[in-house]
N, C-alpha and C positions, 0 to 999 in steps of 0.2 A: 503494500500499500504506501502510494508515493504522498508526500505531505503537500500541500497547498502552499507551495511557494509559488507564488501566480506570475503569468506573463500573459501576453497578449494571445490569441488564438494561434494567430499567424506565426508565432516565434515556438511554438510547443510542438513536441516529437512525442509520436504515438506509436507502440510497441505492440506488435502483432502477438497473438496467442495461438502457441502449436496445441500439442495434446500435452497436458501436465504429466509429470513422472515418464514419458516416452520421449523427452527431449533425444536421446542417443540412438534412437530409433527412427526417427522422423522418415529418413529415406524409406526405409521400409514400411511404415508405415502409411506414407504419402503415395505410395505406388496405386492401388487400386483407388484412390482417391482420384488420381491423375488419370487412370484409365478411364473411369466414369468420364471425367471432362472431355477426353479425347473422342470418345465414343458419342457423347453427347453434341459436339461439334460436328462432326461426320454425320452422326444421324440428321440432324437438323438440317443441315446443309443439303443432305441429299433428299429429303421432303420438299424443299424449296426450289430445288432443283427439278424436280419431277413433276409440280405444279406448276411452276413456269414454262416448263417445256411440253408437256403433254396437252393435249386438246380434249383430251377426253376428262380431264380434271380441272373443268371451268365453272363446276357447281359453286353455289355459294359457301357450301359447307368445307370446300377445300381451300378459298379464299381464305377463310377463317384459321384453317389450320395452319396456310402459309405465313398468317398474322403471329400464330402461338408459334411456330417455329422461330420466327424472327426475334419474338421476345426472348425464346429460349437462348437463341445465340448470343443476344444481348447480355443476359444474366451471366451465362458461362464468363464472358469476355470481360465481365466486371467484377467476376470473383478468381478468375483462376491467374491472373499472373501476380497477386499478391501470395496465392497460395505456391506458387513455383519459387517465389522469392525467399517465403519462408522455409519452405520445407526441402528444396534443393540446393539454395545457396545461402541458407541460412541469417538471412537479412530480415531482423524483425522491425526497423525504423521505419517511419511513414513520416512525411511530414504534413502539417494540417490540409495545406491546399490537396494533396493527392487525396487524403483520408476523405475529405468533406467531399469531393468530387466522385469517389468510389463509392459512398455512401448516398450520393444523389441516384447515380446510375442503378444501384442494386435496387433502391426502392422504388424507382421508375420504372424498370422492366417487370419488376412484381406486381405492380400496379397493373402494368398493361396487359401482363398474363391474366390476372384477374377479369380484367374489363373483356379480353378476348373470350373467357370461358363463359361471360355471363352473354356475350353476343351470341355463342355457339349453344349455349341453353335456349336463347329467342329462336334460333333458327330452327332446333329441334320442333319445339312448340310450334312454331308456323306448317313446318311440314307436316306434322301429325294432323293439328286441329284445322288447316286450311290447306291442303295439299293443291287443289285447283290454282290457288291465287299464290302459289308460294316463289314463282319464278317472278311475278309481277310486284310482288312487296320487297322480295330479296334480290335487288338489281344490283348492277355493279355499280351504278351511282351512290344507292342506298348503302352498300357496303362500303366504299369509299370514305363517304361520311361518317358512318359507324367506327371504321377504323382510325380516321383523322380526331374525332371526337375524344377516343380512347387516349390516343397519344396526349392530347392537350390535355386532358384530365390529369394525366399521370406527372407532365411536366408542371402544370399550375400547382397540384397538390404538394410536392416535392420542392420547388423551388424556394417556399420561405424557410426550408429547414437549414441549409448552408449559410442561408444570407444570416439568419438570427443564431446560429453559432459563431460568427464572428464577433458578435458583442461579448461574449462570454470569456471568463478568465479561467484558464487550465494552469493545472501545474506543468512544470517545464518539461515532465517527463511522464507518459501517461500509458498504463499497460491495459489492453484491451482485453476483451474476453474472448475474441474469436481472430481468425486470420484472415479479416476484414473489419471494415467500418460500417457499424449501423448507428443509426441517428440514436436509439435509445441508450446504447453503450456510450457515446459521446457526452450527451446528456449526463449521465450516470457520473462521469468524471468532472465535470466542470465544479470550481470553487465558488462561483456567484449563482445568483437567482436563477433557476430555470423553469420557473412556472408556465411563462411564455411558450417557452420550446416545448415543454412537455403537453401542454394544452395544443400545441399545433399539431404535433405528432399524433396525438390522440386523434384529433378532429379529420387528420388525413387519413388516418387508418380506418375510421367511421365509415369515410366517405367513399372508401375505395373497397377494402376485403369486406368490411361489414356491410354495407352497401350490397356490393356484389353477390356475396354468400346469401344475403337475404332473398333477393331476387332470384336466385338460381334455384334455392329450394322452393319458393312459390311457382316459378316455371315447371319445376318436376313435380309439383302438387297437380297444377292445372294438366300436365301431360298425363298423369295418373287417371286422373278425373276423366278425361277424353278418352283415353285406352281402355277403360272400365265400361264405356258406353256405347264399343264396339261389341255388336252380336258375335262374331266368327272369331273362337279362340286362335285360329290361325291367324288372322290379320292382327289381333291383339300382341301374339308373340313377335309377328313381323316389325310392330310399331314399336314394340318395346326394344328389338334388338338394334333398330337404328341408334337408340340413346347408349348404349352399353359402352361405346367407346370414349364419349364425352363423359359421362358418368365416371368411368375408370380414372380419367385423367384431371377430374375434378376432385374427387378423393384423394389422387396421389398428391396435389397441390395443396390441398387444405388441411389433411391428417398430420403430415410433419409438423406443421405449424402449430397444431393443436397439441401434437405430442411435446415438442419443443417448450411451450408456454408451461405445461403440467410440469416438465422436468426442472424448469428453471424456479418453478414455486415449491417443490418438493425436495428433490435430491440433488439440486445443482452443485452443491458444496460436498457433498459426500462422493459424488462420483464425477469432477470435475473433467476428466479426459472423455466421459461419456458424452457430457454436455455438449464439450467442443464437436464430437463426431455428430451428433443430434444437430446441430447447428449446421455444419457442414453439409450434410443430408437433406436439410431441409431446404436448402438453395439447389444443391446436384442433382437429387431423385427427379424432380419435374422433367427437367430437359433429359435426364438419361431414359426414363420410361416413356414419353408422350411419344417419340418416333416408334418406340417397339410396339406401343400399345395399337397405334394404328397401321403398321403392317401388318400386326396379327389379326385385326378386326377389318380392316379395308380391303376387300377383293380388287378394287381400282388403284389402290396403292402398289397392291402386290404384282398386280399384271404390268403397270408402268413400270415398275423396278425389273420384272422378270424381261420386258421387251427390251430395256436398256441392256441388260446383260448381253441377250441374244445378239443386239447391234452390236456391242462391243466385240463380241465371238466371229461375227461375219466381219466385221473391219480388221480385226488380227488376221484371219484366215486369208 
């Protein structure tokens, strides 16, 4: 614990934290985490490439999936560099400006992903509730506006965070709880009054993750109501099957956040290494699992991938 020998935020240094008690084994411990990052970047890049080049993948659902893949790539790009610095190079120090910038992008891409998941829930609701008008409601223009609104909301909700942090006083050296910078972590280290910062952080979470998760649950309640009104059991099963992929990635996105929140309140100090591992997986699991879920569940994605491999084999031969 560092004393509050305060300095302006711009002159403070922040120390990244790896796995407590396993510092000597960081190279080995970090191998699976780095593999997850590499696979996440590769998988989401393939999804983006397939959707952008395959005319068969022009439905609104795949446009939203490309937005999800782009946000996953942004999240990986925001967290991966400091992990490499810490685990492979042993560099813990991070100046305030870089820390604040990383904090902004991590939270922004998280909010973008949450917004995209909400848009995908609406997509599934329209497809099941009103399939005849599906194409006229979710036009390319409408999807572009939705994507722009999601991005603007993420920027506006996160912009006050780094700006308000600059007015705070910090110890000259600060030890973070994770191997990247988060708003709540930085606010907790400040020596000056942080009530405004905490309030802004709470409001941004409620207007993004809280708002989105509530509407996603409402969407699925309406979807379930619509499905139960369908007379044919076969049609019910078919309608529900179109939601499985989206429901899986919603659970993958929100459950690690819930687990990390519980761990921080119950056993964080008893098992610090587990808390750090959960914090890493909380950002790494969704980008890693999302391409896998859609490759497994989406026949069109699998066919597009297979077609690319076949073309590659023909070109090589």
